[in-house]
N, C-alpha and C positions, 0 to 999 in steps of 0.2 A: 370514127366510123360506126354508124349505127346499123345493127343487123335486125331486119324485120322478123316477125314471128314465122313467116313462111320459110325463110332461110334457116332458122333454128330447127324447124321440123325436118328439113332436108338434111341438115348436118346430123341430127339425132338418128334419123333412119339410116344414113350412110354409116355411122358408127356401129349401129346394131348389125347391119349387113356385114361389115368388116369383121366384127367379133364372131358372128355365126360362121362365116366362111373360114376364119382362122381355126375355130374349134373343130369344124369338120375336117379341115386339112390336117390338123394335129392328130385327130382320131385315126384317120387313114394312115398317117405316117407311123404311129405307134402300133396300131392293131393290124395293119395290112389291109389290102383291098378285099372286098367281098369275094372276088374271084380267087385270090390267094388263100383265103380262109376255106373256101370250098375245096381247093386242091389239097390242102392239108388235111381236111376232114376225110376226103377220099383215101388218102394215104394212111391215115390212122385206121380206117376200116380194113384196108389191105393187111396192115400189120396185125390187127386183131384176128383176121382170118388165118394168117400164117401161124399165129400163136395157137389158135384152136387146133389147127392141123398138126402142129408139133406135139401138143399135149395128147391128141388122139393117137398119133403114131407111137409115142412113148408108151401109152397105155396098151396099145395093140401089141407092141414088142414085149412088154412086161408079161402079158397074159398068154402070148402065143410063141414066145422065144424066137421071133423073126419079125422083120419089118414088113409092112404091107407092100405088095408088088406095085400098087398104083393108088392114086387118089380115089378112084372109083371103088376099089376094094375097101379102102379105109372108110369111105363114106357109107358103104353098105353095112359094115360091121361095127361101126362106132356108135354105140348107144350112149346117150347122155351128152353127146357133143353136137352142137348145131354147126355142122361143117358147111361152109360155103367154099367151094373149090374153084371158083372163078372170080375174076376181077369184077367188083360191083359196078364199075362204070362201063367197061368195054365187053364184058362177058367172056373175055379171053381166059382160058383155064390157067391156073397157076401151074408151074412146073415142079414136079416132084421126082427125084431120082434117088435110088438107093446108091450108096457109095461104099462098096465092100472094102475098098482100100483104106478108108478112113475109120480108124478105131481110136477110142480113148478109153483105156483100161478095158473093161468088159463091154463097152458100149459100141454099137455099130453106127456108122455114120449115114446120114441122108442129107439131101440138099433140097431147099425150097426156093423157088425164084418167082419174082414178080417185077412188073414195071411200075416205077413210082414217078409221080408228077413233080415232087419237090425233094430237096435235100433235107433230111431230118435234122441236120446240124443247124440249118437256118430256121427251123420251126421254133416258135415261141416256147420256151422251156415249160411254162405252165400247161401247155397243150399236149405235151408228150404223153402217150398212152401209159407207158411204164417208165419211171425214172431209170437212168442207166444203172445206178448202183443197187436198185431194189431186187434184181434177180441176177443170176449168173449168165444170162443170155443178153447179148447186145443186139438190139433191133434197129440201130441206126443204119441209115442207107443214103446213098446219093440219089439224085434224080436220074431216071432212066432204068434200064434193066439191072437187077441186082439179085444175087443169090446168098442165102443164109445157110451155113453148114451147121447141122444139128446132130445130136447123138441120142440113141435110145439103148437101154440095157436089155439085151436079148438073152441074158443068162439067168436073170433073177427069177425066182418063183414066188407066186403069191403067198406061199406058206413059209417061206424062209426070210429072215431079215435081209434088208438091203445092205450090201457091203459098201463101206465108205473107205476109199483109198487113204493110206497113211502117208503123210508128207514128212520127210525127215530132212 
């Protein structure tokens, strides 16, 4: 059976289209959809906001020997921190609560809450803002509303060395 040149061109273009569609499909399978990537980016921005709030609250407590009463107070008094106290997508404010019952050594507890679009365990590991083992704070979260419990040293003084607990 003899294939004419027009049929060869059709077969060639058909193969090219099949290869392109396969590559796009595999790319979406491994990288996720653009919508998923957008949701993960929004959640990374939220975690970054909560980290900044945590560091500002710890700095506030270190210098004033108390935790801030609210995110507004923290935002007004925290120089050097670019605090965003609301969800970048919905403009809903993050929740901040002092937790006087939560103590860890000389540190006072507080809680930060946000609503996440994705489960961070399902996020591509290379895209995690901070690797789990890099710091002593775990920022993994499920999809939906979730709160992080954090601590700040309210007894330290800027002029005295920071006490490190001894583990025996």
